[in-house]
N, C-alpha and C positions, 0 to 999 in steps of 0.2 A: 221581564225588564218595567216595572210596576213605575217606578217615578225618574225619570233621563234627564239631566242638566244638558245644555247645547249652551257654547260661552261664545260666539261667533260677532263682530260689532256688523259687519254687512247687513241687513235685515234682510231682502231677497236671499244672502243664502244661510241666513237661521231659518227663512220660513221653509224652502228644500231642504234643510234638515230636519228640520221637524216631518216633514213628509217621506223622506226616506224612514225612523223613526222607527213613525205609526205604519211606513209600510213591514214595518218588521214587527213591530212590537203596539199590533193594534189595541189600541185605548189605553200605550200606557199616557202618566201625564203629562206633562214640558214646563218645566222650567227654560229662563233663555237669559239672556244676558250680554250686553252689550260692550261691557271694560269689565278692565281685568275687576275692581272693586265693585261690581253689581256679583260677576260672579264669586267674588270671596265673600260679600253679603249673602248672596241664593244657601252658603254653606250653614247656618243656617239648618235648611229643609235636611233629610234625607233622600237620599238616591241610590240607586243601583246601578245604572251604569250617567261619564259625561263625558259630552263630543267638546272635542277648545280647542279654538284655531291658539293659535302661535303665536301671530303679529294682531296684540291689541292696545291701543293704539291711547293708553294708562301707560301700558308692560306688555309683559311677555302674557301668553297661556300657562308656561310652567309654574311659575308662583302659584295658578288656582290646582292644579293638577299634583301641587306641593301638598298644598294645605287639604285640600279634600286626600288624598294620600293620607296624610300627618293620622284627617279628627275620623275618617272614613276608613277604616280599612277594606270593608267589604266591598268598597263600588271600583265599579271597573272603570279607569281612566283609558279613555281612547282621545287621539290627537286627530282631529281635524284639519286637513293646512291645506298647503299651496307648496308647499319648501319639501325638497325630495333628497338633500344635501343632506352629506352626512352630516357634518355637523351638528344640522338641525337634528337629526333620526338619533343621535348622537345622545343628544341634550337630554331626549324627549321619554329615551330607556333608565337611561339613569335614576330622572326623577322618578320611575315606576311606574311610566305606559307602561298598560296594557295590550297597547293592538297601538300603531303609526297608519290613516289609509289616507288618499291626493283627490282631492275634490276633484282630480281631474278623471274618474275611474267612471262607466258606465251606471247609469241608477242598480240598474240591478245584482252588476257585483258589488257594492256597497249594501245593495240590505244582505246577501246574503253572509255577507261575513260579518253582519254584526248582529245575524241572529247566530250564525258560530261562537258566538259570547255565550249562548247561553249556554253552550257541548263545554266548552272551555274550553275554544280555540285564538288565538288570537289573534287577533284583526288587522291583515300585514296586504297592502299592496302591496300586488307583485315584484312593480317596481325596487317595492323599498325591501319582500324578501330576499331580493337576489343579490342587492346592493347589500346586507348586511350577508348573507352565504358569502360570496365575493372576498368580502372583508373575513369571514373565519377562516377561508382559506389560506390570503396571506398575513394576516398574521399566528393565526390556531398555533398550525404546528409547534409554530419555537415557543410558541411559550410550553404549551400545550397542561392547561392548568387541570382536568377533566383527571390526570393524576395521582392527580395528590387526596379526589375524592377515597373514602373507603368502598367496601362493599356494599354497603347497607345506605349510604347516600346517594351510591350510583347506581343502588334501586329506585330511592325518593323522588330522587330528577325524574326515574324514564319514568314517573308515574306521572308527575306534576307534571313531568313534558306531553303524556298523552291526555291531558284537560284534565284530572284530579284532581279535586279543590282538598284539602291534608283531610276533612271531616271520615273523606275517599279511600286515601290516600293512611287511615288511621287504622281501618276497618280491615282495609286490604293485606296489614300488614303484624296485624293481633295488634299494635300499638297505642299509648298517649294521645292524643292530638298535642298536646303540652310539649312531646317525646318527636312528632313528624316537621312543629314547627323549631322547634331545634333542630333537625335535622335540615334544613331550610334554608337557618338562617347561615348554618354551619356549611349550606355548596355554595349560597351569592354567595356569601366570604372568601369562599375559596377559586369562586370562579369569574370571581370579581362583576358579577351582574347585581340588580335591584327591583328589578321583574320577573315577572311567568314568562311574561312577548318573550326574552333571552332565556333562560330557561329551555321552554320549549326548543331552541334554535341552539345549543347548543346539546341539546335529547336528545334531537332529531342528528346534526353532525354525527355523536358518538354511535349510534344504527341503535341506539335504544326508544323500546317498543313495547318488549316479550310480556308476556306473565310476571306475574311478582314471583320469587322464590319462594319458597321457607325460609322462615326465622333456622339460623343457625349456628 
């Protein structure tokens, strides 16, 4: 991660997050923003990763997240917050967050989770992951949206759930990258999701994670 945006209104916390980023990605270039307005203005530059707080003095960090997702599709967006309630988690993931980290975690855990982003692993606090898995246990069987997936879509879901990017999925399945993008769009629509983090949870829940099958 060469360029990292930190959107956080508390100066001490901004410095702390910056230190975490530099531990995870030595030499990364940091850009800091203390407000929603400053965060949106910073998007004139390109970023590999953004750490975004939800509660900002002039609005919500979700607006920055959505704008970054729309303007820079390749950037990873991770919410860093103290709010671990279901409503906040769902709102962030629905806006396209690639991770959700609670600031109360030990430093070494946060650094490890940030490093895993480069491997395609969603950055999720254990408590957040448990809440989401509990939610799926309660609501998933009734809806069973994965039943609507085709065999190829299930295959693609398994691969992106393992952290593979579109280009890697395309190579593994001998498909055009645009075709893979089309499958992913269909998967998101059928599962009612909007981020790879959510896709990973569905893939785990479905027991996906085997090697890709040959096209047939």
